[in-house]
C-alpha positions in Angstrom: 59.7 10.2 -13.0 58.6 10.0 -9.4 56.8 7.3 -7.3 55.0 8.2 -4.0 54.3 5.5 -1.5 51.5 6.3 0.9 48.7 8.7 -0.1 47.6 10.2 3.2 47.8 14.0 3.8 51.5 14.2 3.1 51.7 11.6 0.3 48.8 12.7 -1.7 49.8 16.4 -1.5 53.3 15.4 -2.5 52.2 13.3 -5.4 49.8 15.9 -6.7 52.3 18.7 -6.1 54.9 17.1 -8.3 52.3 16.2 -10.9 51.1 19.8 -11.0 54.7 20.9 -11.6 54.8 18.6 -14.7 56.6 15.5 -13.3 55.2 12.1 -14.3 54.2 10.9 -10.9 52.9 7.5 -9.7 50.9 7.1 -6.5 50.5 4.0 -4.4 48.8 3.1 -1.1 48.4 -0.1 0.8 44.6 0.6 1.2 42.6 -0.5 -1.9 39.7 1.4 -0.5 41.7 4.6 -0.5 43.0 4.0 -4.0 39.5 3.2 -5.3 38.2 6.4 -3.7 40.9 8.5 -5.3 40.3 6.9 -8.7 36.7 8.2 -8.4 38.1 11.7 -7.5 37.0 11.4 -3.9 39.7 12.5 -1.4 39.0 10.4 1.8 39.9 13.3 4.1 39.2 17.0 4.2 41.9 19.0 2.5 41.2 22.1 0.3 42.3 22.1 -3.3 43.4 18.4 -3.5 40.1 17.2 -5.2 40.4 19.8 -7.9 44.1 19.1 -8.6 43.4 15.3 -8.6 40.8 15.8 -11.4 43.2 18.1 -13.3 46.2 15.8 -13.2 44.6 12.3 -13.1 46.1 10.1 -16.0 47.9 13.2 -17.3 50.8 13.6 -14.9 49.5 11.7 -11.9 48.8 8.0 -12.3 47.1 5.6 -9.9 46.7 2.6 -12.2 50.3 1.9 -13.3 51.6 -1.5 -12.1 53.9 -1.1 -9.1 56.9 -2.8 -10.8 56.6 -0.6 -13.9 56.5 2.6 -11.9 59.4 1.7 -9.7 61.6 0.7 -12.7 60.9 4.0 -14.3 61.3 6.2 -11.2 64.4 8.3 -10.4 63.1 9.1 -7.0 60.8 7.1 -4.7 59.2 9.3 -2.0 58.3 7.3 1.2 55.3 9.0 2.8 54.0 6.1 5.0 53.0 6.4 8.6 55.4 6.2 11.5 53.0 5.9 14.4 53.9 6.0 18.1 54.7 2.7 19.8 53.5 2.0 23.3 56.8 3.2 24.7 56.6 6.5 22.8 59.2 5.7 20.2 58.5 5.9 16.4 57.4 2.7 14.8 59.4 2.3 11.6 57.9 -1.0 10.4 55.7 0.6 7.7 58.7 2.6 6.4 61.0 -0.5 6.2 58.2 -2.6 4.6 57.7 0.0 1.9 61.5 0.1 1.2 61.5 -3.7 1.0 58.8 -3.5 -1.6 60.8 -1.1 -3.7 64.0 -3.1 -3.4 62.1 -6.2 -4.6 61.8 -4.6 -8.0 65.1 -5.0 -9.9 66.2 -2.1 -12.1 69.6 -0.9 -13.4 68.4 2.7 -13.0 70.0 4.8 -10.2 67.2 5.6 -7.8 66.9 7.8 -4.7 64.9 6.6 -1.7 63.6 9.8 -0.2 62.3 9.5 3.3 59.5 12.1 3.6 57.8 10.3 6.6 58.7 12.0 9.9 61.4 9.9 11.5 63.7 10.5 14.5 67.2 11.8 13.8 69.6 9.1 12.8 66.9 6.9 11.2 68.3 7.1 7.6 71.9 6.6 8.8 71.3 3.9 11.5 68.1 2.2 10.2 67.4 2.8 6.5 70.9 2.5 5.0 71.9 -0.7 7.0 68.5 -2.2 6.1 69.0 -1.5 2.4 72.6 -2.7 2.3 71.6 -6.0 4.0 68.7 -6.4 1.4 71.0 -5.7 -1.5 74.2 -7.5 -0.5 73.7 -10.1 -3.2 72.5 -7.7 -5.9 75.1 -6.4 -8.3 73.1 -4.0 -10.4 70.8 -2.2 -8.0 72.1 1.4 -7.4 70.4 3.3 -4.6 70.9 6.7 -3.1 69.3 8.2 0.0 67.7 11.4 1.0 65.7 12.8 3.9 63.2 15.4 2.9 60.9 16.3 5.8 57.5 17.9 5.2 56.3 21.1 6.8 52.6 20.9 6.0 49.8 22.2 8.1 46.5 20.2 7.8 44.0 22.4 6.1 46.8 24.2 4.3 48.7 21.3 2.8 48.4 22.4 -0.8 49.4 26.0 -0.1 52.4 24.9 2.0 53.6 22.3 -0.5 53.2 24.3 -3.7 54.6 27.6 -2.2 57.0 26.4 0.5 58.8 28.9 2.7 61.8 26.5 2.7 62.8 23.0 1.5 65.1 20.9 3.6 67.0 18.0 2.0 69.3 15.7 3.9 71.6 14.2 1.3 75.2 12.9 1.5 76.1 12.0 -2.1 76.3 14.2 -5.3 74.2 11.9 -7.5 71.2 12.0 -5.1 71.6 15.7 -4.7 71.4 16.2 -8.5 68.1 14.2 -8.7 66.5 16.2 -5.8 67.9 19.5 -7.3 66.0 18.8 -10.5 62.8 17.8 -8.7 62.7 21.0 -6.6 64.0 23.5 -9.1 60.5 24.4 -10.3 59.4 25.5 -6.8 61.7 28.5 -6.7 62.1 28.3 -2.9 65.1 28.3 -0.7 66.6 24.8 -0.6 68.8 23.8 2.4 71.1 20.9 1.8 72.3 19.3 5.1 73.2 15.8 6.2 70.6 13.1 7.0 70.6 13.6 10.8 70.3 17.4 10.5 67.4 17.2 8.1 65.5 14.8 10.4 66.3 16.9 13.4 65.0 20.1 11.8 61.6 18.5 11.4 61.5 17.6 15.1 62.9 20.9 16.1 59.9 22.6 14.3 57.2 20.3 15.8 58.5 20.2 19.3 58.9 23.9 19.4 55.2 24.2 18.5 54.1 21.6 21.0 56.2 23.2 23.7 54.8 26.7 23.1 51.3 25.2 23.5 52.2 23.4 26.7 53.9 26.5 28.0 50.8 28.5 27.4 48.6 25.9 29.2 51.0 25.7 32.1 50.8 29.5 32.4 47.0 29.4 32.3 47.1 27.0 35.3 49.5 29.2 37.1 47.2 32.2 36.5 44.2 30.1 37.7 46.1 29.2 40.9 47.0 32.8 41.7 43.5 34.1 40.8 42.1 37.4 39.6 44.0 37.2 36.3 42.4 37.8 33.0 44.0 35.0 31.0 42.6 35.9 27.6 43.6 39.5 27.9 47.1 38.6 29.2 47.9 36.5 26.2 46.4 39.0 23.7 48.7 41.7 25.1 51.6 39.3 25.0 51.1 38.9 21.3 51.7 42.7 20.8 55.3 42.3 21.9 57.4 43.8 19.0 59.9 40.9 19.4 57.2 38.7 17.7 57.6 40.5 14.4 57.7 38.4 11.3 54.7 36.1 11.8 52.6 37.2 14.7 49.5 35.7 13.3 51.1 32.2 13.2 52.9 32.4 16.5 50.0 33.6 18.6 48.0 30.6 17.5 50.5 28.4 19.4 51.3 30.7 22.3 47.8 30.6 23.6 46.2 28.4 26.2 43.6 25.8 25.4 42.9 22.2 26.1 46.1 20.7 24.7 47.6 19.8 21.3 46.6 16.7 19.3 46.7 15.4 15.8 49.1 13.0 14.2 52.3 15.0 14.3 52.9 17.0 17.5 52.2 14.2 20.1 54.1 11.4 18.4 57.0 13.6 17.3 57.5 15.1 20.8 57.4 11.6 22.3 59.7 10.2 19.7 62.3 12.9 20.2 62.3 12.2 23.9 62.9 8.5 23.2 65.7 9.0 20.7 67.4 11.5 23.0 67.1 9.1 26.0 68.5 6.3 23.8 71.5 8.5 23.3 72.0 9.2 27.0 70.2 12.5 27.6 66.8 13.1 29.1 65.2 16.3 27.7 63.3 17.4 30.9 61.6 20.3 29.1 60.0 18.0 26.5 59.1 15.4 29.2 57.3 18.2 31.1 55.7 19.4 27.8 54.2 16.0 27.3 53.0 15.8 31.0 51.4 19.3 30.8 49.6 18.3 27.6 48.1 15.4 29.6 47.4 17.3 32.8 45.6 20.2 31.2 42.7 18.1 30.2 42.1 16.6 33.7 42.7 20.1 35.2 39.9 21.6 33.1 37.4 18.7 33.8 38.2 18.6 37.6 37.2 22.3 37.8 33.6 21.2 36.9 33.1 19.5 40.2 29.8 20.6 41.8 29.0 23.0 38.9 27.0 20.7 36.6 24.7 17.7 37.5 25.8 14.4 36.0 22.5 13.9 34.2 22.3 17.4 32.7 22.7 17.6 28.9 26.1 18.9 27.9 27.3 19.7 24.4 30.7 19.2 22.9 31.6 21.9 20.3 34.3 20.6 18.0 35.8 17.1 17.6 38.7 17.5 15.3 42.1 18.3 16.8 42.1 21.7 14.9 39.7 23.8 12.9 39.5 23.4 9.1 40.4 19.7 9.3 38.4 16.5 9.9 41.5 14.8 11.5 40.5 13.3 14.9 43.6 11.4 15.6 44.8 12.0 19.2 42.3 14.9 19.4 42.0 16.5 22.8 38.2 16.2 22.5 38.5 12.4 22.8 40.4 12.6 26.1 38.1 15.3 27.5 35.0 13.3 26.6 36.4 10.2 28.3 37.2 12.2 31.4 33.6 13.6 31.4 32.2 10.1 31.1 34.5 9.0 34.0 33.2 11.8 36.1 29.7 10.3 35.6 28.2 12.6 32.9 25.7 10.5 31.0 24.0 12.9 28.6 26.6 14.1 26.2 25.9 15.6 22.8 28.5 16.5 20.1 28.7 18.7 17.0 31.5 19.4 14.6 31.0 21.1 11.3 32.7 18.2 9.3 34.1 15.7 11.8 31.1 13.9 13.3 31.4 10.8 11.1 35.2 10.6 11.5 35.0 10.8 15.2 32.2 8.2 15.4 34.3 5.9 13.2 37.5 6.3 15.2 35.9 6.1 18.7 32.8 4.0 18.5 32.9 3.0 22.2 32.2 6.6 23.3 28.6 7.1 24.3 27.7 10.3 22.4 24.7 11.7 20.6 25.8 13.4 17.4 23.9 16.4 16.1 24.0 18.0 12.7 23.9 21.7 13.5 25.1 24.2 16.0 21.6 25.4 16.5 20.5 21.8 17.4 23.2 21.4 20.1 22.5 24.8 21.6 18.8 24.0 21.8 19.5 20.6 23.4 22.1 21.5 25.9 22.4 23.9 28.9 26.2 23.6 29.1 28.5 23.8 26.1 32.2 22.9 25.9 34.1 24.6 23.1 37.0 22.2 22.2 37.9 23.2 18.6 38.1 26.8 17.5 35.9 26.6 14.3 35.1 30.0 12.7 31.4 29.0 12.8 31.6 29.2 16.6 33.1 32.7 16.5 30.6 33.9 14.0 27.7 32.7 16.2 29.2 33.5 19.6 26.1 35.3 20.7 24.1 32.1 20.3 26.7 30.2 22.3 26.8 32.7 25.1 23.1 32.3 25.6 24.0 29.1 27.4 26.6 28.2 30.1 29.8 28.1 28.0 33.2 26.6 28.8 35.5 28.0 26.2 38.4 25.7 26.5 40.1 27.3 23.5 39.7 30.9 24.6 38.3 31.4 21.1 35.4 33.8 21.7 
């Protein structure tokens, strides 16, 4: 039996994935609104397959109505999938993780239980933060038996279900045999390579993955700025030819989506994870200059693109933003480059800004109500209204209707067309 705390992209996918594999799984979230929505089979974010699996498993193997205390008492493993947002100084905020652990520990049970950190946390978190926290909380308890594991997720938004149910690898940080036995049993049905490592290594592998992706994006953007400075360089063609390098064998389709210039990376993971790894490294006496430069390039590319507009567009001319989510096939607008670019356009004095995204208009409006935008419901509407278009998210709809877009002045900041 498994409990999952936090039902966002990672937690809901995790809970439904284990339920689909036949495990009795309990799901919990601090948001009553989210729980109510899920009980009515409405997934409050865009993620393919999850609504169908929710209907299939609800009250069969996946339970949302079970009292918290009952679920925790019955669970062999508790998966912690709560947010670890970025603090003002760039470090990871662990308060939600520790609060969730405290809730679990408040339930007394003689059952051995593994606390599995699936939230993305900096290397050394389980060793230096979670375990001391738990030991302090349980110092007067004689019967509570707790094990620990770090089990990072490698889920791409828009492909969460596919990535979870058919993983290319499973990484588990565990340092005791009893916890390993529990995780072994849970992941056996997945028939995927399982890599058992220590806590720190498990946490590091997650950051290694995300910061490699963010660095490739910033590298590509820096190279695009170099090419622009030199001049007479076809940036799009240069990168497309780069992708033909035979040393990229294995997954060229995946790699080339990162080693390609654009207007910066966004979303929940890459920005905060890159910043958090810088902070934990600095805390341990080393400044990773490449990652610091990575973060700076991700900031500079946006102002670089907007500054290039000087004198090309009148401030009162209608301009259209194409795409608001941080990536296509997702309605996630957290730390999306579109928000920064729109703010820079407004700061430049542009006053007549329209926006269209196939699915993210309402999410963007909800997250950034202070931005003065006029939202439109179709691509045809925004092309009709605006003489200048800014492509900020590489939605397939934009590629399919590229002739329509090219009928206007188009700034393809994703090199998508």
